[in-house]
N, CA, C and O atoms as a MOPAC input file, in Angstrom:
PM7 MOZYME 1SCF
protein

 N    136.06300 1   102.04500 1   115.58500 1
 C    135.70000 1   100.65500 1   114.94100 1
 C    137.00700 1    99.75000 1   114.88500 1
 O    138.12200 1   100.24300 1   115.05600 1
 N    136.83500 1    98.59000 1   114.67200 1
 C    137.85500 1    97.51800 1   114.35600 1
 C    137.58000 1    96.97900 1   113.11300 1
 O    136.40800 1    96.68800 1   112.87600 1
 N    138.54600 1    96.76300 1   112.15600 1
 C    137.92600 1    96.58700 1   111.02700 1
 C    138.64500 1    95.24100 1   110.72600 1
 O    139.83800 1    95.33100 1   111.01800 1
 N    138.29400 1    94.00400 1   110.22700 1
 C    138.98900 1    92.87800 1   109.83200 1
 C    140.01500 1    93.26600 1   108.44400 1
 O    139.77400 1    94.19000 1   107.66700 1
 N    141.12500 1    92.38700 1   108.35300 1
 C    142.17100 1    92.66400 1   106.71100 1
 C    141.51600 1    92.88500 1   105.17500 1
 O    141.95900 1    93.50100 1   104.20600 1
 N    139.79100 1    91.82200 1   105.44100 1
 C    139.01400 1    91.88000 1   104.43500 1
 C    138.58600 1    92.69200 1   103.37100 1
 O    138.58300 1    92.82400 1   102.14700 1
 N    138.09800 1    93.34000 1   104.82400 1
 C    137.24900 1    94.53900 1   105.45500 1
 C    137.93300 1    95.74900 1   104.46000 1
 O    137.25800 1    96.14800 1   103.51200 1
 N    138.97000 1    96.18600 1   104.64400 1
 C    140.09900 1    96.73100 1   104.54000 1
 C    140.44700 1    96.97800 1   102.73300 1
 O    140.39700 1    97.91600 1   101.93800 1
 N    140.85400 1    95.35000 1   102.70600 1
 C    141.40300 1    95.08600 1   100.77600 1
 C    139.63500 1    96.00000 1   100.48400 1
 O    139.50800 1    97.06500 1    99.88000 1
 N    138.66500 1    95.30100 1   101.02400 1
 C    137.91500 1    95.27200 1    99.74700 1
 C    136.99600 1    96.55100 1   100.07500 1
 O    135.79500 1    96.63600 1    99.81900 1
 N    137.50100 1    97.17000 1   100.46600 1
 C    136.82900 1    98.96800 1   101.31700 1
 C    137.79800 1   100.14600 1    99.59700 1
 O    137.20900 1   101.18700 1    99.30800 1
 N    139.01400 1    99.81600 1    98.81100 1
 C    139.30000 1    99.79400 1    97.38300 1
 C    138.38100 1    99.60700 1    96.05400 1
 O    138.59300 1    99.88000 1    94.87200 1
 N    137.75500 1    99.28000 1    96.43700 1
 C    136.69400 1    98.86700 1    95.00400 1
 C    135.87200 1   100.41000 1    95.15500 1
 O    135.55800 1   101.27100 1    95.97700 1
 N    135.78800 1   100.04000 1    93.68800 1
 C    135.08600 1   101.88900 1    93.81200 1
 C    132.92600 1   101.29100 1    94.33300 1
 O    132.09300 1   102.10100 1    94.74000 1
 N    132.78000 1   100.47300 1    94.21300 1
 C    131.13100 1   100.29600 1    94.95000 1
 C    131.68600 1   100.60300 1    96.42800 1
 O    131.30900 1   101.72900 1    96.75300 1
 N    132.32300 1   100.09400 1    97.26800 1
 C    132.67100 1   100.08000 1    98.23300 1
 C    133.60000 1   101.14300 1    98.33500 1
 O    134.22000 1   100.55000 1    99.21800 1
 N    134.11400 1   101.98700 1    98.23200 1
 C    135.25600 1   103.48500 1    98.75600 1
 C    134.51000 1   104.31300 1    98.59700 1
 O    134.87400 1   105.48000 1    98.45200 1
 N    132.31200 1   103.66000 1    98.56400 1
 C    131.86300 1   104.85100 1    98.61300 1
 C    130.98600 1   104.88600 1    99.70700 1
 O    129.94300 1   105.54000 1    99.68200 1
 N    131.36700 1   104.18900 1   100.70200 1
 C    130.67600 1   103.57900 1   102.09800 1
 C    131.48300 1   104.76700 1   103.06500 1
 O    132.55500 1   105.37100 1   103.08800 1
 N    130.45200 1   104.68600 1   103.69100 1
 C    131.31600 1   106.08800 1   104.50600 1
 C    130.94000 1   105.34600 1   106.09900 1
 O    129.82200 1   104.96800 1   106.45100 1
 N    132.48500 1   105.25900 1   107.07600 1
 C    132.30500 1   105.06200 1   108.13700 1
 C    131.04900 1   105.44500 1   108.98000 1
 O    130.75100 1   104.77900 1   109.97100 1
 N    130.40600 1   106.38700 1   108.63000 1
 C    129.47300 1   106.94700 1   109.75400 1
 C    128.61400 1   106.19100 1   109.64500 1
 O    128.08100 1   105.80900 1   110.68700 1
 N    128.09200 1   105.62700 1   108.25100 1
 C    126.77200 1   104.75500 1   107.89600 1
 C    126.83700 1   103.67500 1   108.16000 1
 O    125.74200 1   103.11500 1   108.18700 1
 N    128.03200 1   102.82000 1   108.48000 1
 C    127.97600 1   101.48100 1   109.22700 1
 C    128.30200 1   101.59100 1   110.03900 1
 O    128.54000 1   100.45800 1   110.45500 1
 N    128.67300 1   102.62300 1   111.09500 1
 C    128.15700 1   102.91700 1   112.88300 1
 C    127.04400 1   103.17000 1   113.03500 1
 O    126.74300 1   102.91200 1   114.20100 1
 N    125.43600 1   103.91500 1   111.95000 1
 C    124.69800 1   104.27100 1   112.41700 1
 C    123.51400 1   102.82600 1   111.80700 1
 O    122.42600 1   102.88700 1   112.38100 1
 N    123.61900 1   101.78900 1   110.90800 1
 C    123.50000 1   101.04600 1   110.78400 1
 C    124.04000 1    99.60900 1   111.61700 1
 O    124.11800 1    98.59200 1   110.92800 1
 N    124.29500 1    99.54600 1   112.63200 1
 C    125.30100 1    98.99700 1   113.49300 1
 C    124.52200 1    99.45000 1   114.86200 1
 O    124.36600 1    98.45700 1   115.57200 1
 N    124.08800 1   100.40600 1   115.34000 1
 C    123.93000 1   100.95300 1   116.30000 1
 C    121.34600 1   101.33800 1   116.00100 1
 O    120.26900 1   101.45900 1   116.58500 1
 N    121.87300 1   101.31800 1   115.00800 1
 C    119.88500 1   101.52300 1   114.99400 1
 C    120.00500 1   100.24100 1   113.19700 1
 O    120.14300 1   100.53100 1   112.00900 1
 N    119.88700 1    99.15000 1   113.78900 1
 C    119.20000 1    98.50200 1   112.21000 1
 C    118.52900 1    98.01800 1   112.79300 1
 O    118.42100 1    97.54000 1   113.92200 1
 N    117.56100 1    98.26600 1   111.18000 1
 C    116.84800 1    98.07300 1   110.93800 1
 C    116.31300 1    96.26500 1   110.60800 1
 O    115.32200 1    95.85800 1   110.00200 1
 N    117.26900 1    95.60700 1   111.19200 1
 C    116.84400 1    93.61000 1   110.55400 1
 C    118.40900 1    93.66800 1   111.06900 1
 O    119.22500 1    94.58700 1   111.14000 1
 N    118.44300 1    92.61100 1   111.31400 1
 C    119.76400 1    91.44700 1   112.15000 1
 C    119.25600 1    89.97400 1   112.07300 1
 O    118.14300 1    89.45700 1   112.16800 1
 N    120.60900 1    89.47300 1   111.84600 1
 C    120.81800 1    87.99600 1   111.28200 1
 C    121.46200 1    87.04900 1   111.66900 1
 O    121.49100 1    86.51100 1   110.56200 1
 N    121.98100 1    86.40700 1   112.25500 1
 C    123.24600 1    85.33300 1   113.44200 1
 C    123.37200 1    84.44600 1   111.52200 1
 O    122.50000 1    83.89900 1   110.84800 1
 N    124.26500 1    84.59600 1   111.35900 1
 C    124.61300 1    83.07900 1   110.58000 1
 C    125.07900 1    82.32800 1   110.72200 1
 O    125.87100 1    82.52600 1   111.64300 1
 N    125.16100 1    81.10900 1   110.24400 1
 C    125.38500 1    79.86900 1   110.44200 1
 C    126.84000 1    79.70900 1   111.50800 1
 O    127.20500 1    78.78000 1   112.22900 1
 N    127.49400 1    81.19500 1   111.19200 1
 C    129.47300 1    80.63400 1   110.83100 1
 C    129.36400 1    81.93400 1   112.36400 1
 O    130.36300 1    82.65100 1   112.31100 1
 N    128.65100 1    82.23100 1   113.29800 1
 C    128.40400 1    83.47000 1   114.49800 1
 C    128.34900 1    84.44800 1   113.97800 1
 O    127.49900 1    85.25800 1   114.34800 1
 N    129.56200 1    84.87400 1   112.52400 1
 C    129.16300 1    85.82900 1   112.35900 1
 C    127.46800 1    87.19300 1   112.43600 1
 O    126.75400 1    86.79400 1   111.51600 1
 N    126.99300 1    88.01200 1   112.88500 1
 C    126.17100 1    89.38200 1   112.95800 1
 C    125.27300 1    89.91600 1   111.19700 1
 O    125.70500 1    90.70600 1   110.35700 1
 N    124.64600 1    89.53100 1   111.18800 1
 C    124.37000 1    90.72900 1   109.51300 1
 C    122.80600 1    91.31300 1   109.70100 1
 O    121.67000 1    90.83900 1   109.69500 1
 N    123.72600 1    93.23800 1   109.95200 1
 C    122.52400 1    94.33500 1   110.37800 1
 C    122.59000 1    94.41100 1   108.70600 1
 O    123.20200 1    93.84000 1   107.80300 1
 N    121.33300 1    95.72900 1   108.88300 1
 C    120.74600 1    96.25000 1   108.00600 1
 C    120.09400 1    97.25300 1   107.97000 1
 O    119.08700 1    97.29700 1   108.67800 1
 N    120.48300 1    98.51100 1   107.05200 1
 C    119.55700 1    99.60300 1   107.37800 1
 C    119.42100 1   100.82200 1   105.68900 1
 O    119.86700 1   100.94500 1   104.54900 1
 N    118.74200 1   101.26800 1   106.40100 1
 C    118.45500 1   102.31900 1   104.81000 1
 C    119.30800 1   103.41000 1   105.08800 1
 O    119.18200 1   103.88700 1   106.21600 1
 N    120.50400 1   104.14200 1   104.01500 1
 C    120.94600 1   105.10800 1   104.08800 1
 C    119.86900 1   106.41000 1   103.42400 1
 O    119.90400 1   106.49200 1   102.19600 1
 N    119.46500 1   106.84100 1   103.74100 1
 C    118.50300 1   108.10000 1   102.88400 1
 C    119.64100 1   109.01400 1   102.23100 1
 O    119.04700 1   109.72200 1   101.41800 1
 N    121.38700 1   109.41300 1   102.20600 1
 C    121.62200 1   110.34500 1   101.56800 1
 C    121.93400 1   108.37500 1   100.49600 1
 O    122.61900 1   108.44000 1   101.51800 1
 N    121.99900 1   107.81500 1   100.15800 1
 C    122.17900 1   107.05100 1    98.76900 1
 C    120.43500 1   106.58000 1    98.99400 1
 O    120.09000 1   105.70600 1    99.79000 1
 N    119.32400 1   107.48900 1    97.97400 1
 C    118.68800 1   107.03900 1    98.48500 1
 C    117.84600 1   106.31200 1    98.63900 1
 O    116.98600 1   105.93600 1    97.84300 1
 N    118.14400 1   105.86000 1   100.43500 1
 C    117.23200 1   105.20600 1   100.77800 1
 C    117.57800 1   103.60400 1   100.14600 1
 O    116.70200 1   102.73900 1   100.14500 1
 N    118.90600 1   103.36000 1    99.64000 1
 C    119.91400 1   102.14400 1    99.62000 1
 C    119.93100 1   101.82600 1   100.90900 1
 O    120.25500 1   102.41400 1   101.94100 1
 N    119.36200 1   100.38100 1   100.54000 1
 C    120.25200 1    99.01900 1   101.49700 1
 C    121.56900 1    98.35000 1   101.96900 1
 O    122.09600 1    97.45800 1   101.30600 1
 N    122.14200 1    98.86100 1   103.27100 1
 C    123.48900 1    98.93500 1   103.35300 1
 C    123.58000 1    97.55200 1   104.50500 1
 O    122.94300 1    97.73800 1   105.54200 1
 N    124.25200 1    96.32800 1   104.39800 1
 C    124.46100 1    95.60400 1   105.31600 1
 C    125.88500 1    95.45400 1   105.92400 1
 O    126.93900 1    95.54400 1   105.29600 1
 N    125.83100 1    95.36600 1   106.40400 1
 C    126.87400 1    95.33500 1   107.81600 1
 C    126.96400 1    93.85800 1   107.98300 1
 O    126.01900 1    93.07500 1   108.08300 1
 N    128.47300 1    93.54100 1   108.00200 1
 C    128.30000 1    91.89600 1   108.81100 1
 C    129.92000 1    92.05500 1   109.89100 1
 O    131.10600 1    92.11200 1   109.56400 1
 N    129.46700 1    92.07400 1   110.77000 1
 C    130.56000 1    91.61500 1   111.76400 1
 C    130.82800 1    90.35100 1   112.19300 1
 O    130.08700 1    89.36900 1   112.14800 1
 N    132.25000 1    90.46500 1   112.72900 1
 C    132.40800 1    88.95600 1   113.65100 1
 C    131.16300 1    88.67600 1   114.74300 1
 O    130.10100 1    89.24800 1   114.99000 1
 N    131.94700 1    87.33800 1   115.33400 1
 C    131.11300 1    86.83100 1   116.45600 1
 C    131.58600 1    87.94600 1   117.39400 1
 O    130.78900 1    87.81200 1   118.32200 1
 N    132.38000 1    88.95000 1   117.72100 1
 C    132.95400 1    89.52800 1   118.95500 1
 C    131.72300 1    90.48700 1   119.01100 1
 O    130.96800 1    90.48700 1   119.98300 1
 N    131.50200 1    91.52300 1   117.64200 1
 C    129.62400 1    92.02100 1   117.94400 1
 C    130.24200 1    93.11400 1   117.67900 1
 O    129.39400 1    93.98200 1   117.88600 1
 N    130.96200 1    93.49400 1   117.42800 1
 C    132.11400 1    94.98600 1   116.50700 1
 C    132.94300 1    95.26900 1   115.66200 1
 O    133.16700 1    96.45700 1   115.42800 1
 N    133.78300 1    94.01200 1   114.81200 1
 C    134.70800 1    94.32400 1   114.59100 1
 C    133.80400 1    93.76100 1   112.55100 1
 O    133.29700 1    92.77600 1   112.01400 1
 N    134.06100 1    94.82900 1   112.30700 1
 C    133.88200 1    95.06900 1   110.98100 1
 C    134.39800 1    94.53200 1   109.92500 1
 O    135.48000 1    94.84300 1   109.42800 1
 N    133.10500 1    93.10500 1   109.26000 1
 C    134.23000 1    92.55800 1   108.41400 1
 C    133.80000 1    92.80300 1   107.16100 1
 O    134.59600 1    92.26100 1   106.39400 1
 N    133.01100 1    93.30400 1   106.61600 1
 C    132.32000 1    93.33000 1   105.21600 1
 C    130.53300 1    94.86900 1   105.09800 1
 O    129.40500 1    94.99600 1   105.57400 1
 N    131.26000 1    95.43600 1   104.36700 1
 C    129.61100 1    96.27400 1   104.34000 1
 C    129.36300 1    96.36900 1   102.98400 1
 O    130.27900 1    96.24300 1   102.17000 1
 N    127.74200 1    96.66600 1   102.52100 1
 C    128.28000 1    96.82600 1   101.07000 1
 C    126.32300 1    96.57400 1   100.79400 1
 O    125.63100 1    95.76100 1   101.40600 1
 N    125.94400 1    97.34600 1    99.93600 1
 C    124.79600 1    97.98100 1    99.30800 1
 C    124.34700 1    96.90100 1    98.97900 1
 O    125.09600 1    96.20600 1    98.29200 1
 N    123.14600 1    96.41600 1    99.28900 1
 C    122.29400 1    95.15100 1    99.25800 1
 C    121.05400 1    95.04200 1    98.67700 1
 O    119.93000 1    94.99200 1    99.17800 1
 N    121.60000 1    95.00200 1    97.05600 1
 C    119.93700 1    95.05900 1    95.33600 1
 C    119.27100 1    94.05000 1    96.07700 1
 O    118.11900 1    93.86700 1    95.68400 1
 N    119.68100 1    93.23800 1    97.15900 1
 C    118.31900 1    91.79800 1    97.56600 1
 C    117.36900 1    92.20700 1    98.45400 1
 O    116.18900 1    91.86000 1    98.49200 1
 N    118.02300 1    93.05900 1    99.25600 1
 C    116.81700 1    92.83900 1   100.03900 1
 C    116.35400 1    94.39900 1   100.48000 1
 O    117.11000 1    95.37000 1   100.50900 1
 N    114.78900 1    94.39200 1   100.84700 1
 C    113.98100 1    94.75400 1   100.83000 1
 C    113.52700 1    95.33200 1   102.37800 1
 O    112.75600 1    94.74800 1   103.13900 1
 N    113.98200 1    96.19500 1   102.55000 1
 C    112.95900 1    96.47700 1   103.93600 1
 C    112.36200 1    97.09200 1   104.06000 1
 O    111.73000 1    97.13600 1   105.11500 1

């Protein structure tokens, strides 16, 4: 998996440091919901059982593989 510098920087935040790469990979491989943003980036959502089924949103660049952002989305219900 490739990551943007933005992702690597924000991953140091306490609320993002808990997100495991295997969870990101799982959401990308088996999303429950996907969406293309107006800028061409792709959004993927999936529930993480180990985190009480909280919804993880993963945003990748237009290439479809480079992770730009990943966070637990409080506003999305799947």
